[in-house]
A tleap script that builds the chain and sets N, CA, C and O, in Angstrom:
source leaprc.protein.ff14SB
mol = sequence {
  NMET ASP HIE THR ASN ASP GLN ASP LEU GLU
  LEU LYS HIE ILE SER GLU ILE ASN GLY GLU
  LYS PHE PHE ILE SER THR ILE ARG MET GLU
  VAL ARG HIE SER TRP LEU ASN GLN HIE HIE
  ASN VAL ASN VAL TYR GLU THR MET VAL PHE
  GLU LYS LYS ASP ASP LYS VAL MET TYR GLU
  SER SER LEU PHE ASN ARG ARG TYR SER THR
  TYR ASP ASN ALA VAL GLU GLY HIE ASP HIE
  VAL VAL LYS ASN ILE GLU LYS ILE VAL LYS
  THR THR ARG GLU CYS ARG ALA LYS ILE CLEU
}
set mol.1.N position { -55.884 107.317 -13.756 }
set mol.1.CA position { -56.497 107.626 -12.456 }
set mol.1.C position { -56.496 106.344 -11.633 }
set mol.1.O position { -56.883 105.273 -12.102 }
set mol.2.N position { -56.048 106.491 -10.392 }
set mol.2.CA position { -55.978 105.318 -9.512 }
set mol.2.C position { -57.163 105.326 -8.557 }
set mol.2.O position { -57.490 106.349 -7.956 }
set mol.3.N position { -57.784 104.192 -8.432 }
set mol.3.CA position { -58.939 104.039 -7.560 }
set mol.3.C position { -58.507 103.474 -6.229 }
set mol.3.O position { -57.417 102.918 -6.095 }
set mol.4.N position { -59.364 103.621 -5.256 }
set mol.4.CA position { -59.075 103.053 -3.956 }
set mol.4.C position { -59.198 101.543 -3.977 }
set mol.4.O position { -59.779 100.968 -4.898 }
set mol.5.N position { -58.663 100.921 -2.980 }
set mol.5.CA position { -58.637 99.453 -2.883 }
set mol.5.C position { -60.021 98.901 -2.539 }
set mol.5.O position { -60.191 97.686 -2.437 }
set mol.6.N position { -61.019 99.784 -2.357 }
set mol.6.CA position { -62.339 99.357 -2.002 }
set mol.6.C position { -63.291 99.265 -3.187 }
set mol.6.O position { -64.445 98.868 -3.020 }
set mol.7.N position { -62.836 99.617 -4.357 }
set mol.7.CA position { -63.701 99.616 -5.531 }
set mol.7.C position { -63.894 98.178 -6.019 }
set mol.7.O position { -62.929 97.445 -6.231 }
set mol.8.N position { -65.145 97.796 -6.188 }
set mol.8.CA position { -65.480 96.448 -6.588 }
set mol.8.C position { -65.034 96.230 -8.024 }
set mol.8.O position { -64.955 97.178 -8.805 }
set mol.9.N position { -64.743 94.985 -8.371 }
set mol.9.CA position { -64.299 94.628 -9.700 }
set mol.9.C position { -64.643 93.221 -9.992 }
set mol.9.O position { -64.440 92.349 -9.147 }
set mol.10.N position { -65.173 92.950 -11.194 }
set mol.10.CA position { -65.472 91.583 -11.588 }
set mol.10.C position { -65.362 91.525 -13.105 }
set mol.10.O position { -66.298 91.878 -13.822 }
set mol.11.N position { -64.209 91.075 -13.581 }
set mol.11.CA position { -63.997 90.911 -15.016 }
set mol.11.C position { -63.935 89.446 -15.364 }
set mol.11.O position { -63.262 88.688 -14.665 }
set mol.12.N position { -64.593 89.018 -16.395 }
set mol.12.CA position { -64.627 87.584 -16.776 }
set mol.12.C position { -64.378 87.493 -18.267 }
set mol.12.O position { -64.834 88.332 -19.045 }
set mol.13.N position { -63.643 86.454 -18.652 }
set mol.13.CA position { -63.333 86.218 -20.071 }
set mol.13.C position { -63.094 84.742 -20.282 }
set mol.13.O position { -62.496 84.075 -19.438 }
set mol.14.N position { -63.563 84.223 -21.417 }
set mol.14.CA position { -63.254 82.823 -21.794 }
set mol.14.C position { -62.444 82.870 -23.078 }
set mol.14.O position { -62.844 83.457 -24.084 }
set mol.15.N position { -61.275 82.217 -22.997 }
set mol.15.CA position { -60.394 82.124 -24.194 }
set mol.15.C position { -60.335 80.672 -24.645 }
set mol.15.O position { -60.500 79.754 -23.841 }
set mol.16.N position { -60.101 80.474 -25.928 }
set mol.16.CA position { -59.973 79.132 -26.484 }
set mol.16.C position { -58.659 79.018 -27.193 }
set mol.16.O position { -58.318 79.875 -28.009 }
set mol.17.N position { -57.881 77.942 -26.892 }
set mol.17.CA position { -56.622 77.687 -27.522 }
set mol.17.C position { -56.675 76.227 -27.990 }
set mol.17.O position { -56.816 75.312 -27.179 }
set mol.18.N position { -56.564 76.029 -29.276 }
set mol.18.CA position { -56.581 74.682 -29.863 }
set mol.18.C position { -57.673 73.793 -29.309 }
set mol.18.O position { -57.436 72.625 -29.000 }
set mol.19.N position { -58.887 74.351 -29.180 }
set mol.19.CA position { -60.018 73.587 -28.717 }
set mol.19.C position { -60.207 73.499 -27.237 }
set mol.19.O position { -61.249 73.039 -26.772 }
set mol.20.N position { -59.175 73.952 -26.442 }
set mol.20.CA position { -59.276 73.955 -24.997 }
set mol.20.C position { -59.802 75.335 -24.555 }
set mol.20.O position { -59.429 76.350 -25.144 }
set mol.21.N position { -60.648 75.379 -23.547 }
set mol.21.CA position { -61.189 76.616 -23.014 }
set mol.21.C position { -60.569 76.961 -21.692 }
set mol.21.O position { -60.288 76.096 -20.863 }
set mol.22.N position { -60.353 78.293 -21.506 }
set mol.22.CA position { -59.763 78.777 -20.261 }
set mol.22.C position { -60.587 79.981 -19.753 }
set mol.22.O position { -60.932 80.886 -20.514 }
set mol.23.N position { -60.883 79.958 -18.466 }
set mol.23.CA position { -61.705 80.992 -17.812 }
set mol.23.C position { -60.760 81.954 -17.100 }
set mol.23.O position { -60.010 81.554 -16.210 }
set mol.24.N position { -60.801 83.211 -17.494 }
set mol.24.CA position { -59.959 84.237 -16.888 }
set mol.24.C position { -60.841 85.144 -16.068 }
set mol.24.O position { -61.786 85.732 -16.593 }
set mol.25.N position { -60.547 85.269 -14.781 }
set mol.25.CA position { -61.358 86.022 -13.855 }
set mol.25.C position { -60.505 86.993 -13.025 }
set mol.25.O position { -59.468 86.612 -12.482 }
set mol.26.N position { -60.953 88.245 -12.935 }
set mol.26.CA position { -60.320 89.195 -12.076 }
set mol.26.C position { -61.370 89.775 -11.173 }
set mol.26.O position { -62.395 90.272 -11.641 }
set mol.27.N position { -61.122 89.716 -9.858 }
set mol.27.CA position { -62.062 90.191 -8.873 }
set mol.27.C position { -61.360 90.937 -7.735 }
set mol.27.O position { -60.145 90.835 -7.564 }
set mol.28.N position { -62.142 91.681 -6.971 }
set mol.28.CA position { -61.649 92.228 -5.715 }
set mol.28.C position { -61.950 91.240 -4.648 }
set mol.28.O position { -63.061 90.710 -4.606 }
set mol.29.N position { -61.012 90.958 -3.771 }
set mol.29.CA position { -61.284 89.967 -2.732 }
set mol.29.C position { -60.659 90.413 -1.404 }
set mol.29.O position { -59.659 91.131 -1.368 }
set mol.30.N position { -61.275 89.969 -0.344 }
set mol.30.CA position { -60.768 90.237 0.996 }
set mol.30.C position { -59.713 89.193 1.324 }
set mol.30.O position { -59.916 87.999 1.105 }
set mol.31.N position { -58.609 89.645 1.841 }
set mol.31.CA position { -57.524 88.761 2.261 }
set mol.31.C position { -57.848 88.247 3.640 }
set mol.31.O position { -57.898 89.014 4.601 }
set mol.32.N position { -58.067 86.967 3.738 }
set mol.32.CA position { -58.394 86.394 5.064 }
set mol.32.C position { -57.278 85.537 5.590 }
set mol.32.O position { -57.481 84.791 6.547 }
set mol.33.N position { -56.090 85.616 4.992 }
set mol.33.CA position { -54.968 84.866 5.475 }
set mol.33.C position { -54.221 85.658 6.582 }
set mol.33.O position { -53.326 85.119 7.234 }
set mol.34.N position { -54.578 86.870 6.773 }
set mol.34.CA position { -53.846 87.697 7.743 }
set mol.34.C position { -54.036 87.223 9.181 }
set mol.34.O position { -55.082 86.692 9.555 }
set mol.35.N position { -52.989 87.433 9.970 }
set mol.35.CA position { -52.999 86.980 11.358 }
set mol.35.C position { -52.991 88.128 12.374 }
set mol.35.O position { -53.407 87.979 13.523 }
set mol.36.N position { -52.504 89.273 11.903 }
set mol.36.CA position { -52.344 90.366 12.814 }
set mol.36.C position { -53.580 91.279 12.837 }
set mol.36.O position { -54.311 91.375 11.852 }
set mol.37.N position { -53.798 91.941 13.972 }
set mol.37.CA position { -54.981 92.813 14.036 }
set mol.37.C position { -55.009 93.907 13.055 }
set mol.37.O position { -56.090 94.328 12.643 }
set mol.38.N position { -53.855 94.409 12.641 }
set mol.38.CA position { -53.846 95.509 11.735 }
set mol.38.C position { -54.190 95.076 10.298 }
set mol.38.O position { -54.280 95.922 9.409 }
set mol.39.N position { -54.377 93.800 10.070 }
set mol.39.CA position { -54.688 93.285 8.751 }
set mol.39.C position { -56.169 92.971 8.530 }
set mol.39.O position { -56.514 92.258 7.588 }
set mol.40.N position { -57.042 93.494 9.385 }
set mol.40.CA position { -58.447 93.259 9.143 }
set mol.40.C position { -58.925 94.060 7.934 }
set mol.40.O position { -58.479 95.186 7.714 }
set mol.41.N position { -59.797 93.499 7.181 }
set mol.41.CA position { -60.436 94.132 6.022 }
set mol.41.C position { -59.429 94.604 4.975 }
set mol.41.O position { -59.553 95.683 4.397 }
set mol.42.N position { -58.445 93.763 4.759 }
set mol.42.CA position { -57.494 94.050 3.686 }
set mol.42.C position { -58.067 93.448 2.398 }
set mol.42.O position { -58.453 92.280 2.352 }
set mol.43.N position { -58.110 94.280 1.359 }
set mol.43.CA position { -58.639 93.852 0.044 }
set mol.43.C position { -57.546 93.971 -0.973 }
set mol.43.O position { -56.756 94.914 -0.934 }
set mol.44.N position { -57.487 93.033 -1.882 }
set mol.44.CA position { -56.636 93.065 -3.038 }
set mol.44.C position { -57.450 92.644 -4.243 }
set mol.44.O position { -58.582 92.178 -4.116 }
set mol.45.N position { -56.859 92.812 -5.415 }
set mol.45.CA position { -57.460 92.361 -6.614 }
set mol.45.C position { -56.685 91.153 -7.119 }
set mol.45.O position { -55.467 91.097 -6.949 }
set mol.46.N position { -57.352 90.194 -7.730 }
set mol.46.CA position { -56.672 88.985 -8.184 }
set mol.46.C position { -57.181 88.527 -9.501 }
set mol.46.O position { -58.391 88.484 -9.727 }
set mol.47.N position { -56.255 88.172 -10.405 }
set mol.47.CA position { -56.572 87.535 -11.684 }
set mol.47.C position { -56.219 86.059 -11.570 }
set mol.47.O position { -55.121 85.720 -11.126 }
set mol.48.N position { -57.123 85.186 -11.959 }
set mol.48.CA position { -56.849 83.789 -11.953 }
set mol.48.C position { -57.272 83.182 -13.298 }
set mol.48.O position { -58.232 83.641 -13.917 }
set mol.49.N position { -56.539 82.134 -13.747 }
set mol.49.CA position { -56.883 81.421 -14.996 }
set mol.49.C position { -57.196 79.983 -14.572 }
set mol.49.O position { -56.432 79.349 -13.842 }
set mol.50.N position { -58.324 79.497 -15.044 }
set mol.50.CA position { -58.758 78.112 -14.797 }
set mol.50.C position { -59.080 77.440 -16.107 }
set mol.50.O position { -59.555 78.079 -17.046 }
set mol.51.N position { -58.820 76.137 -16.171 }
set mol.51.CA position { -59.247 75.349 -17.318 }
set mol.51.C position { -60.731 75.156 -17.272 }
set mol.51.O position { -61.326 75.108 -16.196 }
set mol.52.N position { -61.357 75.042 -18.468 }
set mol.52.CA position { -62.775 74.640 -18.547 }
set mol.52.C position { -62.805 73.271 -19.207 }
set mol.52.O position { -62.273 73.093 -20.302 }
set mol.53.N position { -63.424 72.310 -18.546 }
set mol.53.CA position { -63.553 70.943 -19.155 }
set mol.53.C position { -65.000 70.600 -19.086 }
set mol.53.O position { -65.624 70.720 -18.031 }
set mol.54.N position { -65.558 70.168 -20.210 }
set mol.54.CA position { -66.973 69.791 -20.295 }
set mol.54.C position { -67.849 70.879 -19.791 }
set mol.54.O position { -68.816 70.614 -19.076 }
set mol.55.N position { -67.547 72.099 -20.140 }
set mol.55.CA position { -68.282 73.335 -19.750 }
set mol.55.C position { -68.320 73.565 -18.281 }
set mol.55.O position { -69.178 74.295 -17.785 }
set mol.56.N position { -67.359 72.925 -17.533 }
set mol.56.CA position { -67.229 73.159 -16.078 }
set mol.56.C position { -65.888 73.840 -15.806 }
set mol.56.O position { -64.840 73.373 -16.251 }
set mol.57.N position { -65.938 74.941 -15.076 }
set mol.57.CA position { -64.700 75.636 -14.669 }
set mol.57.C position { -64.046 74.816 -13.556 }
set mol.57.O position { -64.703 74.464 -12.577 }
set mol.58.N position { -62.753 74.510 -13.705 }
set mol.58.CA position { -62.007 73.706 -12.746 }
set mol.58.C position { -61.424 74.647 -11.661 }
set mol.58.O position { -60.228 74.941 -11.647 }
set mol.59.N position { -62.285 75.093 -10.784 }
set mol.59.CA position { -61.897 76.075 -9.765 }
set mol.59.C position { -60.855 75.551 -8.756 }
set mol.59.O position { -60.108 76.335 -8.171 }
set mol.60.N position { -60.811 74.217 -8.557 }
set mol.60.CA position { -59.943 73.666 -7.528 }
set mol.60.C position { -58.449 73.719 -7.933 }
set mol.60.O position { -57.577 73.518 -7.088 }
set mol.61.N position { -58.161 73.984 -9.193 }
set mol.61.CA position { -56.757 74.033 -9.605 }
set mol.61.C position { -56.503 75.125 -10.629 }
set mol.61.O position { -56.734 74.919 -11.820 }
set mol.62.N position { -56.049 76.236 -10.203 }
set mol.62.CA position { -55.815 77.353 -11.139 }
set mol.62.C position { -54.504 77.123 -11.852 }
set mol.62.O position { -53.570 76.539 -11.302 }
set mol.63.N position { -54.451 77.584 -13.066 }
set mol.63.CA position { -53.230 77.556 -13.864 }
set mol.63.C position { -52.341 78.744 -13.615 }
set mol.63.O position { -51.125 78.653 -13.787 }
set mol.64.N position { -52.913 79.846 -13.218 }
set mol.64.CA position { -52.155 81.101 -13.072 }
set mol.64.C position { -52.924 82.005 -12.111 }
set mol.64.O position { -54.155 82.008 -12.092 }
set mol.65.N position { -52.182 82.768 -11.319 }
set mol.65.CA position { -52.807 83.832 -10.527 }
set mol.65.C position { -51.809 84.949 -10.322 }
set mol.65.O position { -50.596 84.745 -10.277 }
set mol.66.N position { -52.385 86.170 -10.197 }
set mol.66.CA position { -51.558 87.351 -9.887 }
set mol.66.C position { -52.446 88.300 -9.118 }
set mol.66.O position { -53.624 88.478 -9.428 }
set mol.67.N position { -51.840 88.916 -8.089 }
set mol.67.CA position { -52.576 89.883 -7.248 }
set mol.67.C position { -52.079 91.298 -7.492 }
set mol.67.O position { -50.931 91.513 -7.881 }
set mol.68.N position { -52.953 92.246 -7.258 }
set mol.68.CA position { -52.693 93.661 -7.476 }
set mol.68.C position { -53.220 94.452 -6.284 }
set mol.68.O position { -54.189 94.050 -5.640 }
set mol.69.N position { -52.582 95.564 -6.001 }
set mol.69.CA position { -53.055 96.383 -4.896 }
set mol.69.C position { -54.016 97.476 -5.338 }
set mol.69.O position { -54.675 98.076 -4.490 }
set mol.70.N position { -54.122 97.758 -6.633 }
set mol.70.CA position { -55.039 98.794 -7.111 }
set mol.70.C position { -55.965 98.314 -8.177 }
set mol.70.O position { -55.676 97.343 -8.875 }
set mol.71.N position { -57.077 98.985 -8.311 }
set mol.71.CA position { -58.083 98.696 -9.354 }
set mol.71.C position { -57.476 98.822 -10.724 }
set mol.71.O position { -57.650 97.932 -11.556 }
set mol.72.N position { -56.755 99.923 -10.989 }
set mol.72.CA position { -56.206 100.136 -12.311 }
set mol.72.C position { -55.208 99.068 -12.717 }
set mol.72.O position { -55.196 98.615 -13.862 }
set mol.73.N position { -54.358 98.665 -11.753 }
set mol.73.CA position { -53.382 97.605 -12.063 }
set mol.73.C position { -54.120 96.288 -12.375 }
set mol.73.O position { -53.679 95.513 -13.224 }
set mol.74.N position { -55.215 96.050 -11.699 }
set mol.74.CA position { -55.957 94.791 -11.881 }
set mol.74.C position { -56.573 94.820 -13.259 }
set mol.74.O position { -56.535 93.797 -13.943 }
set mol.75.N position { -57.130 95.906 -13.705 }
set mol.75.CA position { -57.734 95.999 -15.041 }
set mol.75.C position { -56.645 95.784 -16.096 }
set mol.75.O position { -56.836 95.011 -17.036 }
set mol.76.N position { -55.518 96.458 -15.943 }
set mol.76.CA position { -54.401 96.265 -16.876 }
set mol.76.C position { -53.890 94.834 -16.859 }
set mol.76.O position { -53.594 94.265 -17.909 }
set mol.77.N position { -53.783 94.246 -15.662 }
set mol.77.CA position { -53.345 92.868 -15.548 }
set mol.77.C position { -54.262 91.892 -16.220 }
set mol.77.O position { -53.815 90.964 -16.893 }
set mol.78.N position { -55.554 92.098 -16.038 }
set mol.78.CA position { -56.598 91.258 -16.682 }
set mol.78.C position { -56.440 91.333 -18.224 }
set mol.78.O position { -56.441 90.313 -18.913 }
set mol.79.N position { -56.311 92.523 -18.714 }
set mol.79.CA position { -56.165 92.668 -20.181 }
set mol.79.C position { -54.878 92.011 -20.675 }
set mol.79.O position { -54.865 91.414 -21.751 }
set mol.80.N position { -53.827 92.112 -19.921 }
set mol.80.CA position { -52.558 91.476 -20.268 }
set mol.80.C position { -52.677 89.963 -20.328 }
set mol.80.O position { -52.134 89.330 -21.233 }
set mol.81.N position { -53.384 89.380 -19.370 }
set mol.81.CA position { -53.580 87.944 -19.356 }
set mol.81.C position { -54.438 87.506 -20.551 }
set mol.81.O position { -54.134 86.508 -21.204 }
set mol.82.N position { -55.482 88.238 -20.824 }
set mol.82.CA position { -56.346 87.912 -21.956 }
set mol.82.C position { -55.533 87.931 -23.267 }
set mol.82.O position { -55.664 87.031 -24.097 }
set mol.83.N position { -54.722 88.931 -23.434 }
set mol.83.CA position { -53.917 89.111 -24.665 }
set mol.83.C position { -52.812 88.039 -24.772 }
set mol.83.O position { -52.413 87.670 -25.877 }
set mol.84.N position { -52.318 87.541 -23.619 }
set mol.84.CA position { -51.161 86.634 -23.623 }
set mol.84.C position { -51.518 85.271 -23.089 }
set mol.84.O position { -50.635 84.572 -22.591 }
set mol.85.N position { -52.766 84.855 -23.167 }
set mol.85.CA position { -53.201 83.598 -22.531 }
set mol.85.C position { -52.471 82.411 -23.138 }
set mol.85.O position { -52.114 81.493 -22.399 }
set mol.86.N position { -52.236 82.381 -24.409 }
set mol.86.CA position { -51.593 81.219 -25.025 }
set mol.86.C position { -50.168 81.007 -24.427 }
set mol.86.O position { -49.796 79.888 -24.074 }
set mol.87.N position { -49.413 82.077 -24.328 }
set mol.87.CA position { -48.061 82.046 -23.772 }
set mol.87.C position { -48.111 81.683 -22.252 }
set mol.87.O position { -47.266 80.929 -21.770 }
set mol.88.N position { -49.058 82.201 -21.548 }
set mol.88.CA position { -49.187 81.915 -20.117 }
set mol.88.C position { -49.504 80.444 -19.902 }
set mol.88.O position { -48.893 79.806 -19.045 }
set mol.89.N position { -50.436 79.895 -20.650 }
set mol.89.CA position { -50.785 78.473 -20.494 }
set mol.89.C position { -49.588 77.585 -20.860 }
set mol.89.O position { -49.296 76.623 -20.149 }
set mol.90.N position { -48.905 77.893 -21.945 }
set mol.90.CA position { -47.771 77.069 -22.418 }
set mol.90.C position { -46.687 77.103 -21.376 }
set mol.90.O position { -46.165 76.047 -21.019 }
set mol.91.N position { -46.313 78.283 -20.858 }
set mol.91.CA position { -45.260 78.453 -19.887 }
set mol.91.C position { -45.604 77.724 -18.589 }
set mol.91.O position { -44.771 77.013 -18.027 }
set mol.92.N position { -46.820 77.904 -18.129 }
set mol.92.CA position { -47.265 77.232 -16.880 }
set mol.92.C position { -47.142 75.729 -17.018 }
set mol.92.O position { -46.588 75.065 -16.142 }
set mol.93.N position { -47.638 75.203 -18.079 }
set mol.93.CA position { -47.585 73.779 -18.266 }
set mol.93.C position { -46.154 73.235 -18.359 }
set mol.93.O position { -45.859 72.152 -17.853 }
set mol.94.N position { -45.270 74.001 -19.014 }
set mol.94.CA position { -43.879 73.589 -19.127 }
set mol.94.C position { -43.217 73.577 -17.759 }
set mol.94.O position { -42.495 72.638 -17.423 }
set mol.95.N position { -43.454 74.587 -16.992 }
set mol.95.CA position { -42.910 74.695 -15.639 }
set mol.95.C position { -43.407 73.586 -14.721 }
set mol.95.O position { -42.620 72.971 -14.001 }
set mol.96.N position { -44.708 73.332 -14.746 }
set mol.96.CA position { -45.275 72.230 -13.945 }
set mol.96.C position { -44.701 70.882 -14.336 }
set mol.96.O position { -44.469 70.040 -13.468 }
set mol.97.N position { -44.467 70.657 -15.619 }
set mol.97.CA position { -43.933 69.404 -16.043 }
set mol.97.C position { -42.500 69.197 -15.488 }
set mol.97.O position { -42.093 68.061 -15.245 }
set mol.98.N position { -41.773 70.243 -15.298 }
set mol.98.CA position { -40.408 70.146 -14.794 }
set mol.98.C position { -40.373 69.870 -13.288 }
set mol.98.O position { -39.449 69.218 -12.801 }
set mol.99.N position { -41.387 70.367 -12.541 }
set mol.99.CA position { -41.318 70.234 -11.086 }
set mol.99.C position { -42.148 69.082 -10.572 }
set mol.99.O position { -42.004 68.709 -9.408 }
set mol.100.N position { -43.007 68.502 -11.380 }
set mol.100.CA position { -43.853 67.396 -10.897 }
set mol.100.C position { -43.313 66.066 -11.261 }
set mol.100.O position { -43.912 65.044 -10.925 }
savepdb mol mol.pdb
quit
């Protein structure tokens, strides 16, 4: 069943990999990057992964993010990230090391 883009969502999860903690968050958010009049009140769902250091979530630098247009896709996406967090963190770090 697909829900409208107006349904609120807030999923939170903390994963640990080799002693490091990662905060996985999926929320509904308003897109405020739009410039055109027809883009007022556009909402999407977004999953983001942040590192946790000293019990503080490092919100200023996400490791991963993905957006979805539907509630159901966002829930599935969140579950996918939770199940695959180790691979996501490893791949992100490898890619960043190549471009930085």
